[in-house]
C-alpha positions as CSV (number, residue, x, y, z in Angstrom):
1,M,-9.0,-93.5,-81.2
2,M,-10.4,-91.1,-78.8
3,K,-7.2,-89.0,-78.4
4,L,-6.4,-89.3,-82.5
5,I,-9.9,-87.8,-82.8
6,R,-9.2,-85.4,-79.8
7,A,-6.0,-84.1,-81.7
8,G,-8.0,-84.0,-84.7
9,I,-10.6,-81.7,-83.2
10,M,-7.9,-79.5,-81.4
11,S,-6.2,-79.0,-85.1
12,A,-8.9,-78.0,-87.0
13,V,-9.7,-75.3,-83.9
14,M,-6.2,-73.9,-84.2
15,V,-6.7,-73.2,-87.9
16,V,-9.4,-71.9,-87.3
17,M,-8.7,-69.5,-84.8
18,M,-5.4,-68.2,-86.9
19,C,-7.4,-67.9,-89.9
20,G,-10.1,-65.8,-88.5
21,G,-7.1,-62.9,-87.8
22,V,-6.8,-62.8,-91.5
23,F,-10.1,-62.8,-92.1
24,A,-11.2,-59.8,-89.6
25,Q,-8.3,-57.4,-91.7
26,G,-10.8,-57.0,-94.5
27,T,-11.4,-58.3,-97.3
28,F,-10.2,-56.2,-99.7
29,V,-8.2,-58.4,-102.0
30,P,-6.8,-56.7,-104.8
31,Q,-7.6,-57.9,-108.6
32,G,-5.7,-55.2,-111.0
33,S,-3.5,-52.2,-110.0
34,A,-1.8,-49.0,-111.6
35,I,0.6,-46.5,-111.0
36,V,0.1,-42.5,-111.2
37,P,3.5,-40.8,-111.3
38,G,3.6,-37.0,-111.0
39,V,0.7,-36.2,-109.2
40,E,1.4,-33.2,-107.0
41,S,-0.7,-30.8,-105.1
42,G,0.4,-26.9,-103.7
43,F,-0.7,-24.2,-101.4
44,I,1.0,-21.3,-101.6
45,S,-1.6,-18.2,-101.2
46,S,-5.2,-17.6,-102.9
47,K,-2.8,-16.2,-106.0
48,S,-0.5,-19.6,-106.0
49,N,-2.3,-23.2,-105.4
50,W,-3.1,-26.6,-107.9
51,A,-4.3,-29.8,-107.4
52,T,-4.0,-33.5,-109.1
53,Y,-7.1,-34.6,-110.1
54,M,-8.2,-38.2,-111.3
55,A,-10.8,-39.1,-113.1
56,L,-11.3,-43.2,-112.7
57,T,-14.5,-45.3,-114.4
58,N,-15.4,-48.3,-113.9
59,I,-16.1,-50.6,-117.1
60,T,-17.7,-53.6,-115.5
61,N,-21.6,-54.1,-115.1
62,D,-20.5,-54.9,-111.4
63,V,-19.4,-52.2,-108.8
64,V,-16.0,-52.0,-108.1
65,V,-14.5,-51.0,-104.8
66,C,-11.0,-49.0,-105.1
67,R,-8.2,-48.2,-103.0
68,V,-6.4,-45.2,-103.7
69,L,-3.1,-44.3,-101.8
70,V,-0.8,-41.2,-102.6
71,Y,2.9,-40.7,-101.6
72,D,4.6,-38.0,-101.0
73,Q,7.8,-36.9,-102.3
74,N,9.5,-38.5,-98.8
75,G,7.3,-41.4,-99.4
76,N,5.0,-40.8,-96.7
77,D,0.9,-41.6,-96.9
78,V,-0.5,-38.3,-97.7
79,T,-4.5,-39.8,-98.8
80,Y,-5.6,-37.5,-95.8
81,H,-5.1,-34.4,-98.0
82,T,-7.6,-35.9,-100.9
83,K,-11.3,-36.5,-101.4
84,V,-14.1,-38.6,-103.5
85,M,-16.3,-36.7,-105.7
86,T,-19.2,-37.0,-107.8
87,G,-21.3,-35.1,-110.1
88,S,-24.6,-33.7,-109.7
89,T,-27.0,-31.8,-112.4
90,S,-28.5,-29.4,-109.1
91,S,-25.6,-28.6,-107.0
92,G,-22.1,-29.2,-108.6
93,W,-19.7,-31.4,-107.3
94,V,-20.9,-33.8,-104.6
95,V,-17.9,-35.2,-101.7
96,I,-18.2,-38.8,-101.3
97,A,-15.2,-39.5,-99.1
98,S,-12.8,-37.2,-97.4
99,G,-9.4,-38.3,-96.3
100,S,-10.2,-41.9,-97.2
101,S,-8.5,-44.2,-99.6
102,D,-11.3,-47.1,-100.2
103,F,-14.1,-46.0,-102.1
104,E,-17.1,-47.7,-104.4
105,I,-17.7,-46.9,-108.2
106,P,-20.9,-48.2,-109.5
107,A,-21.2,-50.3,-112.6
108,H,-20.8,-47.7,-115.8
109,S,-19.9,-45.0,-113.5
110,T,-17.2,-42.6,-112.7
111,R,-15.8,-41.0,-109.7
112,K,-13.2,-37.8,-109.2
113,F,-10.5,-38.0,-106.9
114,V,-8.6,-35.3,-105.7
115,L,-5.1,-34.6,-103.9
116,Q,-5.8,-31.0,-102.5
117,T,-3.8,-29.5,-100.3
118,L,-5.2,-26.2,-98.3
119,G,-2.2,-25.7,-96.0
120,S,0.0,-22.8,-96.2
121,K,2.8,-23.2,-98.6
122,E,2.5,-26.9,-98.2
123,V,3.7,-28.8,-101.4
124,I,3.6,-32.6,-102.5
125,I,5.2,-33.8,-105.6
126,G,4.7,-37.6,-105.2
127,H,2.9,-40.8,-106.8
128,A,-0.5,-42.4,-106.3
129,T,-1.4,-46.5,-106.8
130,I,-5.0,-47.4,-107.6
131,Q,-5.8,-50.8,-106.5
132,W,-9.6,-52.3,-107.7
133,S,-11.5,-55.3,-106.6
134,S,-14.8,-56.6,-107.3
135,N,-17.5,-59.3,-106.3
136,D,-17.0,-60.8,-109.8
137,P,-13.9,-63.4,-109.7
138,L,-14.3,-62.8,-113.4
139,P,-12.8,-59.2,-114.5
140,H,-9.5,-58.9,-115.5
141,N,-9.6,-55.0,-116.3
142,A,-12.1,-53.0,-114.4
143,L,-11.0,-49.3,-114.6
144,I,-9.9,-47.2,-117.0
145,G,-8.4,-43.2,-116.1
146,A,-7.1,-39.9,-116.4
147,A,-5.0,-37.5,-114.2
148,R,-5.2,-33.9,-114.5
149,T,-2.9,-31.7,-112.8
150,A,-4.0,-27.8,-112.7
151,G,-4.5,-24.6,-111.1
152,Y,-3.0,-21.2,-111.3
153,V,-0.3,-19.1,-110.5
154,D,-0.6,-15.2,-110.5
155,S,-4.3,-15.2,-112.4
156,K,-2.3,-17.4,-115.1
157,I,-4.1,-21.0,-115.4
158,F,-2.5,-23.7,-116.1
159,A,-3.1,-27.7,-116.5
160,T,-2.0,-30.9,-118.0
161,N,-3.5,-34.1,-118.5
162,I,-2.2,-38.0,-118.9
163,P,-4.2,-41.1,-119.2
164,I,-3.2,-43.3,-116.3
165,N,-2.2,-47.0,-117.5
166,N,-1.2,-45.0,-121.4
167,G,-5.1,-45.1,-121.2
168,Q,-5.4,-48.8,-120.9
169,P,-8.0,-50.6,-118.9
170,F,-6.2,-51.7,-115.4
């Protein structure tokens, strides 16, 4: 009987040890996602540059954690070229995070995610993946968003705007 109890305890210890490594890696479990094609940014000179901006809005009553990853034309992760911002009534844009893929959006709030290269003659064209997670297990859709690429070339300003996920919540 003692051998059976000891074997059961050892089995339980092994399961806890194996699962502990999984839980230690992080708690981000995506509950929804979208892919944004055609994100791009370029810096040719001070007279020719452009960036992609994404406005992401949390439509739930709880905080949502977002993970946005940006991939270039060769499939490389270039998220280090990004910033997350919020607006301010007194100081314009406020950078919340820089070069990070994970950030929070409070309930009913919007954050601006920016892909912007600043190096000489550096151009990126690719796609982004947006994932979200919430402590509330019930929401099936938590975000809405739009992507805009804007910039200027030799004093000519241009901009495009596309809804993310065809304008539908995701």
